[in-house]
N, C-alpha and C positions, 0 to 999 in steps of 0.2 A: 607972658603971652605965649600961647601954644602954637606950634607950627601946624597948619591945617594940611591934611594929606588926602588927596583923592586917588583912589586906586582904579587903574584902568584894567578891568577884567577881574574875575574871581575864580580863576582856575588854580592850578597847582601853585604858581608863583604868587598870584594875587592873595590867596589864602595865607601864604607864609608872610607876605608883607603885612597883611592885616594883623596877624599874630604879633609880629615884631613891633608894629606901631602901637598896639595896645599895651605893650610892656614898657613904653616910654612915658614918663611923666610930663614931658614937654611937647608931646604930639597928640593930635586927635584926628580921627578919620571923619571927614565930612561926607564921604560917600564912595560908592563903588559903582562902576559902570558895567553894564551888561548889554549885549545886543540881542540875545534870545532868552526867553523865559524858561531856562533849563533848571535842573536840580540845583545847580550852584547858585542861581539867582534866588531860588526859594530858601536855600540854606543861609544866604547872606541876610535875607529878610528875617529869618528865624533868629539869627544871632543879633539882630537889632541894628544892622547897618542900613543906612538909607541907600536905596538902589536908584540909579539914574540911567536913563536909556536914550538912544537917539530918537528924534521925533518920529521917524518912520517905524519904530518898534513899539510905540505906545499901544497901538491896537492889539498887537500880539500878546503883550503882557496883560492887558485888560481881559482878553479872551481866556487866558490861562489862569486868571485869578491871582496873579502875582502883583502885589501893590508896589507902586513906584513913587519916589519922592519928587520926581520931575524929569526934565530932560538933561542931557549932558551939559547944555548951556547953563541951565539952572545951577548945576553943581559947581561950575567954574565961578559963578557969581557968589556962591555961598561963603 
């Protein structure tokens, strides 16, 4: 059984955590949280990570064309 990892943010530290988790056979990334549809959010989507956002940010991500997997609450339940 793999340990499920949710990464809060995808800045400098979040990117490094994602790289480290991907190198572990017993861990998997269930998602990354972002609050704004920045370049980092687009990069996370491009790398295949599910992006989860706060409910109040859904509209901004939709307007920016950044697909999201759901809300932060959805990620916690994943």
